[in-house]
Each structure stands twice: as structure tokens, then as C-alpha cells.
SEBA-332939 format. One line per 5 residues: number of its first residue (from 1); their letters; for each residue x, y, z of C-alpha. Coordinates in steps of 0.2 Angstrom, whole numbers. Each point is the difference from the previous one (the first is absolute). Layout:
NUM = a = X:Y:Z | ...
# end
This chain:
1 = maqlt = 60:1:97 | -13:-12:-8 | 6:-17:-2 | -6:-16:-8 | 2:-16:10
6 = ddeva = 9:-15:-9 | -17:-8:-1 | -8:15:-8 | 14:1:-13 | -1:-19:-4
11 = fyqre = -19:2:-1 | 1:14:-13 | 13:-10:-10 | -11:-16:0 | -18:8:-1
16 = gwlip = 4:16:-10 | -9:11:12 | 1:6:18 | -9:10:13 | 14:6:11
21 = rfqlp = -3:4:19 | 6:18:-3 | -14:12:-4 | -1:19:-1 | -3:10:16
26 = paqta = -18:6:1 | 6:18:-1 | 9:-3:-16 | -14:-10:-7 | -12:14:4
31 = amvqa = 12:13:-9 | 0:-11:-15 | -19:-1:-1 | 1:19:0 | 12:0:-14
36 = ldeli = -11:-12:-9 | -15:12:1 | 11:13:-7 | 6:-11:-14 | -18:-3:-5
41 = rrnpg = -4:18:1 | 14:5:-12 | -6:-13:-13 | -18:1:-2 | 1:-7:-18
46 = vrpek = 9:-15:5 | -7:-17:6 | 6:-2:18 | 5:-18:-5 | 12:7:-13
51 = lvsah = 11:13:10 | 16:-4:-8 | 17:7:7 | -10:8:14 | 17:4:8
56 = versg = 6:12:-14 | -5:17:4 | 5:13:-12 | 2:19:3 | -7:4:-17
61 = gdgen = 7:12:-13 | 10:-14:-10 | -9:-1:-16 | -11:-15:-2 | -1:0:20
66 = segqn = -6:18:1 | -15:-6:10 | 11:-9:12 | -4:-17:-7 | 13:-14:2
71 = gegvr = 1:-4:-19 | -13:-14:2 | -15:10:2 | 0:1:19 | 4:15:12
76 = gvaaf = 10:-9:14 | 2:4:18 | 17:0:8 | -6:-10:16 | 0:-16:-11
81 = lhlaq = 18:2:-5 | 4:2:19 | -10:-16:4 | 10:-9:-14 | 16:6:7
86 = dpqii = -4:-5:18 | 15:-8:7 | -11:-14:9 | -8:-5:-16 | 17:0:-10
91 = elvsq = 7:-11:14 | -14:-13:-3 | 3:1:-18 | 19:-3:1 | -3:-16:9
96 = vigdd = -8:-8:-15 | 9:8:-15 | 16:6:7 | 9:16:6 | 1:9:-17
101 = iilwg = -18:7:-3 | -8:11:-13 | -17:8:3 | -9:1:-17 | -19:1:3
106 = chvfc = -14:4:11 | -18:-4:-5 | -15:5:11 | -14:-12:-2 | -15:8:8
111 = kpaae = -16:-9:-3 | -15:11:4 | -15:-7:10 | -13:-9:-10 | 9:2:-17
116 = gyetp = 18:-5:2 | 7:-8:-15 | 6:-18:-1 | 19:-4:-3 | 1:-15:-11
121 = whqdg = 11:-14:4 | 18:5:-7 | 18:-1:3 | 9:17:3 | 15:-4:-11
126 = hywpi = -11:-1:-16 | -1:19:1 | 17:6:5 | 16:4:-9 | 12:-8:13
131 = rplat = 13:-13:-7 | 3:-12:8 | -17:1:8 | 2:2:19 | -11:11:11
136 = ctvwv = -7:0:17 | -17:9:2 | -5:7:17 | -19:2:1 | -4:12:14
141 = aleds = -18:0:6 | -5:18:4 | -18:-6:4 | -6:-17:6 | 1:-12:-15
146 = rvsng = -12:-15:2 | -8:-13:-11 | -16:11:1 | 8:15:-8 | 12:-9:-13
151 = clrvi = 16:-4:9 | 16:-6:-9 | -1:-19:-4 | 15:-11:-5 | 4:-17:-6
156 = prshl = 13:-7:11 | 16:-7:-7 | -5:6:-18 | 17:9:0 | 11:-15:1
161 = arqsh = 1:-4:-18 | 6:17:-4 | -11:0:-15 | -10:14:-8 | -17:-7:-6
166 = ehlhe = -11:6:-15 | -11:14:3 | -16:4:-10 | -6:18:-3 | -18:5:5
171 = erqdl = -9:16:-6 | -9:4:15 | -2:16:10 | -3:-7:17 | 18:-8:2
176 = tlnqr = 15:7:9 | 11:-9:-13 | -6:-6:-18 | 11:-15:0 | -5:-17:8
181 = lapht = 9:-16:1 | -6:-13:-13 | -12:-13:6 | 7:-16:8 | 17:9:4
186 = fdqsl = -3:-4:18 | -12:-7:13 | -10:14:7 | -6:-12:14 | 17:2:8
191 = avdle = -3:19:3 | 4:8:17 | -8:16:5 | 12:12:8 | -11:10:12
196 = lragq = 9:15:8 | -4:12:13 | 4:19:-4 | 19:1:3 | 4:-18:-4
201 = mslhd = 9:-5:-16 | 4:-15:-11 | 15:-4:-11 | -1:-9:-16 | 12:-7:-13
206 = vymih = 0:7:-19 | -6:-18:-6 | -14:-2:13 | -17:-2:-8 | -12:12:8
211 = gaqpn = -16:10:-2 | -15:8:10 | -19:-1:-1 | -10:16:-3 | -5:10:15
216 = rspqr = -19:-1:2 | 0:4:19 | -3:17:8 | 18:1:6 | 14:8:-11
221 = rtgva = 15:-11:-2 | 18:8:-3 | 16:-8:-3 | 17:8:-5 | 11:-11:-10
226 = lrymp = 18:5:2 | 11:-8:-13 | 19:-4:3 | 12:-9:-11 | 18:-7:4
231 = stslf = 13:11:-9 | 7:-16:-8 | -14:2:-12 | -3:14:-13 | -15:11:-2
236 = drslr = 1:0:-19 | -9:16:-6 | 1:-6:-18 | -13:-14:4 | -19:3:-2
241 = pvdgq = -8:-16:8 | -18:-3:-6 | 3:16:-11 | -13:11:9 | -13:-13:1
246 = sgvpv = -1:-2:19 | -14:13:3 | 11:10:11 | 10:14:-8 | 19:-2:4
251 = nfaqr = 16:9:-7 | 14:-11:4 | 12:10:-11 | -2:15:12 | -3:-9:16
256 = plwlv = 12:6:14 | 10:-13:10 | 7:2:18 | 15:-10:6 | -7:-2:18
261 = rgvdr = 14:-11:7 | 17:-6:-6 | 7:2:-18 | -5:-3:-17 | 7:-18:-3
266 = hggnd = -6:-1:-18 | 8:17:-4 | -12:4:-14 | -15:7:10 | -4:18:-3
271 = fvtgh = -3:11:16 | -1:17:-9 | -15:-2:-13 | -16:6:7 | 6:9:15
276 = agvr = -2:18:-8 | -12:9:11 | -3:-14:13 | -1:8:17
# end
């Protein structure tokens, strides 16, 4: 079973991010690239940076999802749910957020060669209906992620204050997200580039300031962001953070949740909504 060392856990807690020693086996990585290609094939009208809830594959025939969409405009592929439920990944997550874990999201960020969108500097919690805010994102590289093709960038220790900073809205068509941290919120010179080989992954905290440059290289760059929260928090379906202004269509009111380890410590999380028709 995958394990983080004490030093790795301490690094994550101190810095807000971590590239663990564990990585996907080559065969599993190759299978996920095939799943990625199928996901893109199923969603010709969706920008590949905006494949939200890629893990939700619907059988169709259930009203608004009669075309097999997941309720957020994407036709998902079950392989991404299997990845998000991988016991090795769940074990890594448990060591930084505890043994009671809810899977609540899976976003595929695929930046095409030469024209991949920029992801502005932001904090994830600005977008999410989780109270209190607490999430670990596991960012799995399905293809090499380098500075040259727009790898993930983080501001170390920016999570320590547990503070959500002001974000400004941008009306642009070439951004993964339309919300950007306000100027002078942080020191960009402190940024660290998280370069990953295919199959490697990084973990980061919900308050971590991060972003990514556009991809102008000839090499596609794809990461799968798996979202996990401790069950001591509530996924509050009544909330609408940024009220649809993120540039990515989401439907948190109907988003399915999976309890992937332990019990619901909060007691108010809903594991029924959104599961009708899910394979």
C-alpha cells in the first residue's frame, strides 16, 4: 500500500503541496490516456481544459441526461471514477486529511498543444460549497507536465493563514477559469513549478495559491484533479460560490458524492443526489 513518510506529511503540512514517491504504474497510466482520448471523443463541443466531473458516466434515458451527460455538460468515462477510488491514492489522501474521506469531484485539465489555455492564479476554495473549507486535491499527470507546456505552479506556504483572498472576474475566452486573484495578494516570485512525469502526481491544500501558464508547446499536457474532502465538512448544495461566474459550468446541487473511506462524521452529507443513472 502506498505510504507517505513522516517527512512527506510534514512537508505537505508546512508547504501546502507535495509530490509523493508513489506514482501510477506504467500500464495504468497508459490505460488512463486511452480513457482520456475517449473522454475527448465523447465531448467534441467542450474545451478539453473544462472537462468537469469526468468521472460521472451516465447511462442516459433519465430526462435532462438523456444524452448521457453528467449534469454539467460533459459525458464522463467510468475509468476516471475507478482512478479516483484507487485504494493507493485514497491511502495517500488519508494521511493528510484523515480516514473519513468523501470523493466529490474530478476535473480533467487537458491543454492542447500550441493553444492550451492559461489557468489564472487562484485558490480552489473560492469556487467550492464546502464548509468548513477542507480539501486535498490529487493532481495526476497522464502526460509529462513541464514548464514548457504549462505545468502546475504553486506559491509555497500560501495556505498557512487559512485565508480566502479576493478574486477578480475576467471576461476572456482563453482562460480555464475566469477568476483571478487580486493584484498584490501574493508574491509571484516565490512560485514553484511542479514538473511531473506521466504517472506522477502532486497533492495540494484547498487554500494553496496556484495556477498554470498557457501551453504554447507542441506537446499536449493533461492532469486529472481528483477532489477529496474530510467527512467532518459539509458539501452544502444550497451554496453557489461565484454564482456561475467561474467560466466552468458546474451543478453542485446535483453533484454526486462518494464516501470512499470511513463514515460521514458531519452527518449531513448527501450520498444519494446525482447518482441516478450513474454506471
